[in-house]
C-alpha positions as CSV (number, residue, x, y, z in Angstrom):
1,X,58.8,-17.1,-23.5
2,X,55.7,-19.2,-24.3
3,X,52.1,-18.8,-23.3
4,X,49.3,-21.4,-22.8
5,X,45.6,-21.2,-22.0
6,X,44.7,-21.7,-18.3
7,X,41.9,-24.1,-17.7
8,X,39.4,-23.3,-14.9
9,X,40.5,-24.6,-11.6
10,X,44.2,-25.0,-12.6
11,X,46.7,-23.0,-10.6
12,X,49.0,-20.5,-12.3
13,X,52.7,-21.4,-12.7
14,X,55.8,-19.4,-13.4
15,X,57.8,-20.0,-16.5
16,X,60.1,-23.0,-16.1
17,X,63.7,-22.3,-15.2
18,X,65.9,-22.0,-18.3
19,X,68.6,-19.7,-17.1
20,X,67.1,-16.7,-18.8
21,X,66.4,-14.8,-15.5
22,X,69.7,-15.0,-13.5
23,X,73.0,-16.8,-13.5
24,X,71.6,-19.4,-11.1
25,X,68.7,-20.2,-13.5
26,X,65.8,-18.7,-11.3
27,X,63.5,-15.9,-12.5
28,X,64.7,-12.4,-11.6
29,X,62.6,-10.0,-9.5
30,X,61.3,-8.2,-12.6
31,X,60.4,-11.3,-14.5
32,X,56.7,-11.5,-15.5
33,X,54.9,-14.6,-14.1
34,X,53.0,-16.4,-16.8
35,X,51.1,-19.7,-17.0
36,X,53.3,-22.7,-17.7
37,X,52.9,-24.7,-20.9
38,X,50.7,-27.7,-20.7
39,X,51.3,-31.1,-22.1
40,X,48.0,-32.9,-22.6
41,X,49.8,-36.2,-22.7
42,X,51.3,-35.6,-19.2
43,X,49.2,-37.8,-16.7
44,X,50.0,-35.4,-13.9
45,X,48.5,-32.5,-15.8
46,X,45.4,-34.4,-16.7
47,X,44.9,-35.5,-13.1
48,X,44.8,-31.9,-12.0
49,X,41.7,-31.2,-14.1
50,X,38.3,-31.8,-12.6
51,X,36.3,-34.3,-14.7
52,X,32.8,-32.8,-15.0
53,X,31.4,-36.3,-15.8
54,X,32.9,-37.9,-12.7
55,X,30.2,-38.4,-9.9
56,X,30.9,-36.3,-6.8
57,X,30.1,-37.4,-3.3
58,X,26.8,-35.7,-2.3
59,X,27.9,-34.9,1.2
60,X,31.1,-33.2,0.1
61,X,29.1,-31.1,-2.3
62,X,26.4,-30.1,0.3
63,X,29.1,-29.4,2.8
64,X,30.6,-26.7,0.6
65,X,27.3,-24.9,0.1
66,X,27.2,-21.7,2.3
67,X,23.5,-22.1,2.9
68,X,22.0,-24.4,5.6
69,X,21.0,-27.8,4.2
70,X,19.5,-30.8,6.0
71,X,18.4,-34.2,4.7
72,X,15.7,-36.5,6.3
73,X,14.5,-39.9,5.4
74,X,11.2,-41.7,5.5
75,X,7.7,-40.6,6.6
76,X,9.0,-39.9,10.1
77,X,11.6,-37.5,8.7
78,X,14.5,-39.1,10.5
79,X,17.5,-36.9,10.3
80,X,20.3,-38.2,8.1
81,X,22.6,-35.3,7.5
82,X,23.2,-31.6,8.1
83,X,25.9,-29.6,6.3
84,X,28.5,-27.3,7.8
85,X,26.4,-24.2,7.4
86,X,23.5,-25.8,9.2
87,X,25.6,-26.8,12.1
88,X,27.2,-23.4,12.3
89,X,23.8,-21.8,12.5
90,X,22.1,-24.2,14.9
91,X,24.9,-26.3,16.4
92,X,25.4,-30.1,16.0
93,X,22.3,-32.2,15.5
94,X,22.0,-35.9,16.3
95,X,21.1,-38.0,13.3
96,X,18.6,-40.9,13.3
97,X,16.0,-38.9,15.4
98,X,12.7,-37.7,13.9
99,X,13.0,-34.1,12.6
100,X,10.6,-32.9,15.3
101,X,13.2,-33.9,17.9
102,X,16.4,-33.4,16.0
103,X,15.4,-30.2,14.2
104,X,13.1,-28.3,16.6
105,X,13.9,-25.0,14.7
106,X,12.0,-26.4,11.7
107,X,8.9,-26.8,13.9
108,X,9.2,-23.2,15.0
109,X,9.3,-22.0,11.4
110,X,6.3,-24.1,10.4
111,X,8.4,-26.3,8.0
112,X,7.4,-29.7,9.4
113,X,3.9,-29.7,7.9
114,X,5.5,-28.8,4.5
115,X,7.7,-31.9,4.8
116,X,4.7,-34.1,5.4
117,X,3.1,-32.6,2.2
118,X,6.3,-33.3,0.2
119,X,6.2,-37.0,1.3
120,X,2.5,-37.3,0.5
121,X,2.5,-35.4,-2.8
122,X,6.1,-35.7,-4.0
123,X,6.2,-32.0,-4.9
124,X,8.4,-29.2,-3.5
125,X,7.0,-26.8,-0.9
126,X,8.5,-23.6,0.4
127,X,7.9,-20.8,2.9
128,X,9.3,-17.2,2.7
129,X,11.0,-14.9,5.1
130,X,11.0,-17.1,8.2
131,X,12.9,-15.8,11.2
132,X,15.6,-18.2,12.5
133,X,17.1,-17.6,15.9
134,X,20.5,-19.3,15.5
135,X,23.9,-19.1,17.2
136,X,24.6,-15.9,15.2
137,X,21.3,-14.1,16.1
138,X,18.1,-13.4,14.2
139,X,18.4,-14.3,10.5
140,X,15.7,-14.6,7.8
141,X,15.5,-17.4,5.3
142,X,13.3,-18.7,2.5
143,X,13.1,-22.4,3.2
144,X,12.4,-25.0,0.5
145,X,11.6,-28.7,0.9
146,X,12.5,-30.9,-2.0
147,X,11.6,-34.6,-2.5
148,X,14.4,-37.1,-2.8
149,X,14.2,-40.1,-5.0
150,X,11.9,-40.9,-8.0
151,X,8.4,-39.5,-7.6
152,X,7.4,-38.4,-11.0
153,X,4.3,-40.7,-11.1
154,X,2.2,-42.3,-8.4
155,X,3.7,-45.7,-9.5
156,X,7.1,-44.5,-8.3
157,X,5.9,-44.4,-4.7
158,X,6.5,-41.8,-2.1
159,X,9.9,-39.9,-2.0
160,X,12.7,-41.5,0.0
161,X,13.2,-38.4,2.0
162,X,13.2,-34.6,2.0
163,X,16.0,-32.1,1.4
164,X,15.6,-28.9,3.3
165,X,17.4,-25.9,1.9
166,X,17.4,-22.4,3.4
167,X,18.3,-19.3,1.3
168,X,19.1,-16.3,3.5
169,X,17.1,-13.1,2.8
170,X,18.0,-11.1,5.9
171,X,19.1,-8.1,4.0
172,X,16.0,-7.9,1.9
173,X,13.7,-8.4,4.9
174,X,15.5,-5.7,6.9
175,X,15.4,-3.3,3.9
176,X,11.7,-3.9,3.5
177,X,11.1,-3.3,7.2
178,X,13.0,0.0,7.0
179,X,10.9,1.0,4.0
180,X,7.7,0.2,5.8
181,X,8.8,2.1,8.9
182,X,9.7,5.1,6.7
183,X,6.3,4.9,5.0
184,X,4.6,4.6,8.4
185,X,6.3,7.7,9.7
186,X,5.5,9.6,6.5
187,X,1.9,8.5,6.8
188,X,1.7,9.6,10.4
189,X,3.1,13.0,9.5
190,X,0.5,13.3,6.7
191,X,-2.3,12.3,9.0
192,X,-1.1,14.8,11.6
193,X,-0.9,17.6,9.0
194,X,-4.3,16.7,7.5
195,X,-6.0,16.7,10.9
196,X,-4.3,20.0,11.9
197,X,-5.5,21.7,8.8
198,X,-9.1,20.6,9.3
199,X,-11.3,22.8,11.6
200,X,-10.9,21.8,15.2
201,X,-14.3,23.2,16.1
202,X,-17.3,23.8,13.9
203,X,-19.4,26.9,13.8
204,X,-23.1,25.9,14.2
205,X,-25.1,28.0,11.7
206,X,-28.3,29.7,12.7
207,X,-31.3,27.5,12.0
208,X,-29.1,24.6,10.8
209,X,-27.4,21.7,12.5
210,X,-24.1,20.5,11.1
211,X,-21.8,17.6,11.8
212,X,-18.6,16.4,10.1
213,X,-16.3,13.4,10.2
214,X,-13.0,12.5,8.7
215,X,-11.6,8.9,8.5
216,X,-8.1,8.5,7.1
217,X,-7.3,5.5,5.0
218,X,-5.8,2.3,6.5
219,X,-2.2,1.6,7.1
220,X,-1.7,0.5,3.4
221,X,-3.3,3.7,2.0
222,X,-1.5,7.0,1.8
223,X,-3.4,10.0,3.2
224,X,-5.2,12.1,0.6
225,X,-6.3,15.6,0.5
226,X,-10.0,15.5,1.7
227,X,-11.3,18.4,3.6
228,X,-14.4,20.1,4.9
229,X,-15.2,23.5,6.5
230,X,-18.0,25.5,8.0
231,X,-17.5,29.3,7.7
232,X,-19.6,32.0,9.2
233,X,-20.1,35.0,6.8
234,X,-22.0,38.3,6.9
235,X,-25.8,38.5,7.3
236,X,-26.0,35.4,9.5
237,X,-25.2,33.2,6.6
238,X,-22.9,30.2,6.6
239,X,-20.7,28.6,4.0
240,X,-20.5,24.8,3.8
241,X,-17.5,23.4,2.0
242,X,-16.3,19.9,1.0
243,X,-13.3,19.2,-1.2
244,X,-10.8,16.6,-2.3
245,X,-7.3,17.1,-3.7
246,X,-6.3,14.4,-6.2
247,X,-3.3,12.4,-5.1
248,X,-1.9,11.1,-1.9
249,X,0.6,11.9,0.8
250,X,2.1,15.1,2.3
251,X,1.9,17.0,-1.0
252,X,-1.9,16.5,-1.3
253,X,-2.4,17.5,2.3
254,X,-0.3,20.6,1.9
255,X,-2.3,21.6,-1.2
256,X,-5.5,21.0,0.6
257,X,-4.4,23.3,3.4
258,X,-3.7,26.1,1.0
259,X,-7.0,25.7,-0.8
260,X,-8.9,25.6,2.5
261,X,-7.2,28.9,3.5
262,X,-8.1,30.4,0.2
263,X,-11.8,29.3,0.6
264,X,-12.0,31.0,4.0
265,X,-10.6,34.2,2.6
266,X,-12.9,34.3,-0.5
267,X,-16.0,33.4,1.6
268,X,-15.7,36.7,3.5
269,X,-15.8,38.6,0.2
270,X,-19.5,37.8,0.0
271,X,-19.2,36.5,-3.5
272,X,-21.7,34.0,-5.1
273,X,-20.5,30.4,-5.1
274,X,-19.6,30.3,-8.8
275,X,-17.3,33.3,-8.4
276,X,-15.6,31.6,-5.4
277,X,-15.0,28.5,-7.6
278,X,-13.5,30.7,-10.4
279,X,-11.0,32.3,-7.9
280,X,-10.2,28.9,-6.4
281,X,-9.5,27.5,-9.9
282,X,-7.0,30.3,-10.5
283,X,-5.2,29.8,-7.2
284,X,-5.1,26.0,-7.7
285,X,-3.2,26.5,-10.9
286,X,-0.8,28.8,-9.1
287,X,-0.2,26.3,-6.3
288,X,0.5,23.4,-8.6
289,X,-0.5,23.1,-12.2
290,X,-0.3,19.3,-12.0
291,X,-2.5,19.0,-9.0
292,X,-6.3,19.2,-9.4
293,X,-9.0,19.2,-6.9
294,X,-12.8,18.9,-6.7
295,X,-15.0,21.1,-4.4
296,X,-18.5,22.0,-3.5
297,X,-19.1,25.4,-2.0
298,X,-22.6,26.1,-0.6
299,X,-24.1,29.1,1.3
300,X,-26.9,28.7,3.7
301,X,-29.2,31.7,4.2
302,X,-31.4,31.2,7.3
303,X,-33.7,34.1,6.4
304,X,-34.7,32.7,3.1
305,X,-34.0,29.1,4.0
306,X,-32.1,28.6,0.8
307,X,-28.9,26.8,0.0
308,X,-27.0,28.3,-2.9
309,X,-24.1,26.2,-4.2
310,X,-21.6,25.6,-7.0
311,X,-19.6,22.5,-7.7
312,X,-16.2,22.0,-9.3
313,X,-16.2,18.4,-10.5
314,X,-17.4,17.1,-7.1
315,X,-19.8,14.3,-6.4
316,X,-23.5,15.3,-6.2
317,X,-25.0,16.5,-3.0
318,X,-27.8,14.3,-1.6
319,X,-30.9,15.7,0.1
320,X,-33.4,13.7,2.1
321,X,-36.8,15.5,2.2
322,X,-39.2,15.3,5.2
323,X,-41.1,12.5,3.5
324,X,-38.0,10.4,3.1
325,X,-37.5,11.1,-0.6
326,X,-33.8,11.4,-1.5
327,X,-32.9,13.9,-4.2
328,X,-29.6,14.0,-6.0
329,X,-28.3,17.3,-7.5
330,X,-27.9,16.8,-11.2
331,X,-27.4,20.3,-12.3
332,X,-24.5,21.6,-14.5
333,X,-21.3,20.7,-12.8
334,X,-18.2,22.8,-13.5
335,X,-14.7,21.3,-14.1
336,X,-12.3,20.5,-11.3
337,X,-10.1,23.2,-9.8
338,X,-6.8,23.6,-11.4
339,X,-7.9,22.9,-15.0
340,X,-8.3,26.6,-15.9
341,X,-11.0,28.5,-17.8
342,X,-14.0,26.4,-16.6
343,X,-17.6,27.6,-16.4
344,X,-19.1,27.2,-12.9
345,X,-22.8,27.8,-12.2
346,X,-24.6,28.6,-9.0
347,X,-27.8,26.8,-8.1
348,X,-30.3,27.5,-5.4
349,X,-32.3,25.0,-3.3
350,X,-35.1,26.0,-1.0
351,X,-35.0,23.7,2.0
352,X,-38.1,22.6,4.0
353,X,-38.0,21.9,7.8
354,X,-36.8,18.4,8.4
355,X,-34.5,18.3,5.3
356,X,-31.2,16.5,5.7
357,X,-28.3,17.0,3.3
358,X,-25.0,15.2,2.9
359,X,-21.7,16.4,1.2
360,X,-19.0,13.7,1.0
361,X,-15.8,12.7,-0.8
362,X,-15.3,9.9,-3.2
363,X,-13.8,7.5,-0.6
364,X,-17.3,7.1,0.8
365,X,-18.8,5.6,-2.4
366,X,-16.0,4.6,-4.7
367,X,-14.8,0.9,-4.7
368,X,-12.1,-0.7,-6.9
369,X,-14.4,-3.5,-8.1
370,X,-17.6,-1.5,-8.5
371,X,-19.0,1.3,-10.7
372,X,-19.3,4.5,-8.7
373,X,-23.0,4.7,-9.5
374,X,-23.5,1.6,-7.4
375,X,-21.9,3.4,-4.5
376,X,-24.1,6.4,-5.0
377,X,-27.2,4.3,-5.1
378,X,-26.3,2.5,-1.9
379,X,-25.6,5.9,-0.2
380,X,-29.0,7.2,-1.3
381,X,-30.8,4.1,0.0
382,X,-28.9,4.4,3.3
383,X,-29.7,8.1,3.7
384,X,-33.4,7.2,3.1
385,X,-33.6,5.3,6.4
386,X,-31.0,7.4,8.3
387,X,-32.7,9.3,11.1
388,X,-31.4,11.3,14.0
389,X,-29.0,14.1,14.6
390,X,-26.3,14.9,11.9
391,X,-23.6,13.2,14.1
392,X,-25.7,10.0,14.1
393,X,-26.2,10.2,10.4
394,X,-22.4,10.6,9.7
395,X,-21.7,7.5,11.8
396,X,-24.4,5.5,10.2
397,X,-23.3,6.4,6.7
398,X,-19.7,5.3,7.4
399,X,-20.9,2.0,8.9
400,X,-23.3,1.2,6.1
401,X,-20.8,2.0,3.4
402,X,-18.2,-0.3,5.0
403,X,-15.7,2.4,5.9
404,X,-13.4,1.1,8.7
405,X,-10.0,2.0,10.0
406,X,-8.6,-0.3,7.3
407,X,-10.4,1.4,4.4
408,X,-8.3,2.0,1.3
409,X,-9.1,5.7,1.0
410,X,-9.7,8.6,3.3
411,X,-13.3,9.8,3.7
412,X,-14.7,13.2,4.6
413,X,-18.5,13.7,5.3
414,X,-20.4,16.8,6.1
415,X,-24.1,16.3,7.1
416,X,-26.5,19.2,7.7
417,X,-30.1,19.2,8.9
418,X,-32.8,21.8,9.0
419,X,-34.8,21.1,12.2
420,X,-38.5,20.2,11.7
421,X,-39.8,23.2,13.6
422,X,-42.7,24.0,11.3
423,X,-44.9,22.2,8.9
424,X,-44.4,22.8,5.2
425,X,-47.3,23.0,2.7
426,X,-45.3,21.2,0.0
427,X,-43.9,17.9,1.3
428,X,-41.0,18.0,-1.2
429,X,-38.1,20.4,-1.1
430,X,-38.1,22.8,-4.0
431,X,-35.1,22.5,-6.4
432,X,-35.2,26.2,-7.5
433,X,-33.5,26.4,-10.8
434,X,-34.8,29.9,-11.2
435,X,-32.2,32.0,-13.1
436,X,-28.8,30.4,-12.9
437,X,-26.0,32.9,-12.0
438,X,-23.1,32.5,-14.3
């Protein structure tokens, strides 16, 4: 039994009959079928091979392509040819007519202007993921328009025509749509969780007016872990809280909910703010050692008209004094929650009637293409001219900082205001750095 190499495109043959299989000279049932020997000098054998150098008829080649192909000629894009795949998708098309009449589907997909560009410039043009309503239903294609004829230089003249080729990407488009839908549902769940964990009704402290706002990020941004709270504690005092869990999505919102619950519990222990920060740091590490958060916790005392606060890596609080001066807290700032072993310090501010303060998260002032100090400076300038009730101030800050429903990060703002009921001797609020409590 002899073997021979099989060339591409040549059919397999059984061994020639030589009487070795049966008495009649045909292979037996258990005979192995092998390629037959080839004789290069045999004209019949050579004719069976496809000559790679032999020109092939263009229409025959295009007709075998499983993707839709059409060919037009001249500046009017007169239809010259459509292959089998094109006709199966759209039906028969009459040749000789301009593409606008013969191929109306190309106009629907916005391909006709590309064909004009190909004729004028002699360069290929393409569009992606265009929906085609054909005989088999909705399909999606990337459509390319390629010039026909010499057009390498301006001296060659315009192309003789345009070849339109459509590559199907239906599976990719549908997969991307399913992914976007899953992300949309996850984002809606995170927004619902986030809003349900925020206080539905604020306690209004004695002698202080408070307003808050929360703006989730746009459709392309995952929901973060921003939160705020207003907590009534003993002695007529009130705790004001703003925080931000690093990260996005359901996990960040869930961690935020646990930290907010912990803050409310610790606030009722009547501990100084730096002690609350220390306890929150411990519980943040227990919740998730890889998840950190920033937070500012402040206690308003209406009897003394003081605001005592501590910060764990959070952005500075801004105060607008009655004369319009804006102060930025620059005292020692402890490390974020969840880092462990940090030193947090309590500071005391004595507020004058007419003072307005703002606590906020980084989404209000942070931009991808700017230094965060630029955002802080803009916020301070905006607060200088912001007048009215805390609700009005919250809305004005969001508008001035460019926060819309399409913002790329979620934003939480807490504004508080001491009514101007009495005149103060000193026109500037006192930043009392008396004895820091450590």
